[in-house]
N, C-alpha and C positions, 0 to 999 in steps of 0.2 A: 774554443770555437768563437767565443764572443770576446776575446781580448780587446777588441778595436771599437766595441758597441758601446753606444751611450746607455749605461745602465742606470737604475734607480732613477728613472725620470718622474716617477710619481710616488708619493709617499707609500712606504708599505711594499712597492713594487719587489724590491729584492732581487731584480735579475731581468734579463732581456726578455723579450715577449715571442713566443713562436706560436704559429697557428698551423694546425695539424687536420687536414680533412680525412675523411673514411677512418676516423679514430675508435669508432665503435668496437672494433675488433681486429684482428690478425696484426699486420705490420703497424699500422696506424696507432691502434692501442698500445702496443709495445713500446712505439717510438715516442709517444706522449709521455708515457711512464719514464722513459730513460731521459728524456729532455727535462721533464720535472726534477728527477734525481740528481740532474747535474745543474741545478740552479735557473733553469727556464721558468718564466710563467708561460704556462701553456693554454692557449684557447682551442678547445677540442670540438671538431664538428662532424657530424654524421646525420643521416636521417633518423636514426633510433634513439630518440632522447633519453629512454629508460637506462639503456647502456651507457650513455654519456653521464648520468647523473651518478651511476655506481662508479664509473670510473673516477669522477670528480672527488666523490666521497672519500675514496681511500689515498688521496693525493696529498693531504695536510694543506690544503689551500693553494697547491701549486698549478692544478688545473682546474680551468673554468669550461663549464659545458655552454656551447652555442650551436644548439639544433639547426641544421641546414640541408636543405636538398640542392645540390649545386647545379642541378639542371634549371633552377629558378634564377635568372640573371639578377634581377630586382633583389631576392632575397639574398644573394650573394653580396651585392653591394651594401646593404642593409648590415649584413652581419660583420663586414670588415669594418664599417663605421662604428657598430657597437663595440667590437673588440677595442678598437683604438681609443674610443672614448673611455672605456673601463679599464682597460691594461697600459695603453700607451701604443705608440706606431709598432707595427709589425716587423721586427728585425729579421725572422726567419719564417716562411712559409714553405709547408711541404704538403703538395698537392698530391694526395694519395688515393682519393676516392675512386673507386673503380669497380667493375663489374664484368662477369664472364658467363656466357651461355654456349653451349655448343651448337653449331649450325652445321649445314651440309648443302650441296647442289640440289640434292633430291627434296629436301624440305626448307627450301630458302624463302625466309619470311622478312618482307621489308619493313616491317613494324618493329620485330624483334632487333633488326639490323639497327635501325633508327636508335632505339632505346638504349642499346650499347653505346652507340657513338654520342648520344646525349650526355650519358654519365662520363664516359673515359675520356672523351675529347672535349665536348663543348663544357663540360663541368670544370676543366682545366683552365680552358679560355675564358669563362665567366671570371674564374677566381684571378687570372692575370690581369683581365680588364679592370679589376677592382683594385689590384694591388700596385701595378706598374706605375701609375701616374705618381702616387705619393712618394713610392721609393725613388723615382728618378728626380723628382722635385728635391728630396732631402739629399740625394746623391750617396744614398747607402740602402742596405738591405740586401737579402738572399734569398732567393726561391728555388725550391726544389722539386721538380716534376717527375712524378713516378710514372714510368712507361714499362717496358717489359723487353727482354730478349725476343720475345715473340714479335717485335716489331722489326727486327731484322730479316725476316723472310716469311713469305707465306705458307701456312701449314693447314692443311685439310682440316675441318672441323673448329677452325679459329678465324673465319674469313672476317666477321665483324670485329672481334676483339683484335686479331692482329692489325686490321686497317686502321682502327682507332689508335693502336700503340705505335704503328709507323708513323701516324700523323702527328702524334705528339714528338716523336724524335725530329721529324723534318722541322716542326714548329719551332722547337728549341734551338736547332741548329741556327735558324733564321733569325731568331730574336737576340742570341747571345752576344753578338758583336755590338748591336746597339745599347743593349743594357749594359755592357761591359764599359762603353764610351762613357757611360753616366755613373759609373761606380758602383752598379748594382749586379751581384753575382747571379749567375742562373747554371744551376746543376741539372743534369739528366740522371735520373736513377732508373737502371734497367736490370731488375731482378730475374733470375730464372725461376725453378719451382721452389715455392715457399710454403711448408706446413701450416697452412691457416684454415679457417673453417670454409673458406670458399674453395680452394683446392682439394679439401676432402671430399667434395662432391663429385670429383673427377673419377671416371671409370676407366681410366687409362694409365699405363705407366708414367711415372714422372722421374725421369732421371737426374741423378744429382740433387735430390731432395733436400733443402736444409731447413733447420729450424727457424721459428721467428726470431730468437734471440741472436742466432747466427747473423740472420739478415739484418738486424738493426745494428750489430757490431760493425759490419760492413759499411752500413749507411752513415752512422756516426763517425767512423774514421775517414769516410769520403768527404764528408761535409766539412772536416777539420782541414782538409788540403784545398789547393787551388783548382784541382783537375775538374773538367766540364763533366765527364762522363763517370758515374759510379756503377760499374757492372759486376754482378757475382751470381753465382759461384763461377771461379775462372774456368773450370771445366765445361760447363754449360755455355759460357759465353764464347768460348774458344771453338767449340762445336757448331754454335749457330753462326758465328761470323765466317767459319770456314764454309759451312754449307752456302751461305749468303754470297761468298766470293765464287764459287762454282760456275760454270757455264750453264745456262738456262736447260740445256739437254739433260745435264748430269743431275743438276739440283732437282729437276721435277722427276727424274727417274728415282731419285731418293724418297721425295715426299709422296709420290704414287704408293710407296709402300705403307704409308700411314693411312690410306683410304680404307674405310671399314666395309667389308662385304654386304 
């Protein structure tokens, strides 16, 4: 993945620099471990400092903890500056921090909606704002934004979550051509259901559920290619894209069946 990257910029670096947000558990944690095993120096960020310290302790020095709340724009800027001062310029950033809370029209809470958008959408926006200027100035770098197949179509119970993920998809499609023109890669990662501590809280069936390790396999393979979208598992992706392509009357007839009584 980093054949053309400028490695060993600093004494003892021993590899390129990756930054992973939402790294305290689930996909982010597993991805940080995988990147470290493949020779990356990983900056791991999340709000839960204790989990990050435990992650870093098991990494043989390849993972460094940088606790961060991505909803704080100034803290994001300071964290990126700290990472680049300590490890060197970020070659790969995986913006994975996210949250989900089930919602409904009957109990629609504007504050809860805003909280989801602040983490899922604005958290990524803050990270992009801190990363893109430096990468474009260098003419190198790779940013991967983790969205979801839930961003393809509106689903009952996921108004805030789906809206935030749809916004990420649209934003990445808008930014990709400009970044590509400056030799900065932008990847969009759209997972289906992955077995993580967050999804284990769901009280509904999760079709085509895959393990965290399988998800990381998909992500790592996708990052090593030139394709823009990394979406998996294919059965879930195909189902959601087919649903999104249906005329509204048919699509809504299907999603109405997901409404709880």
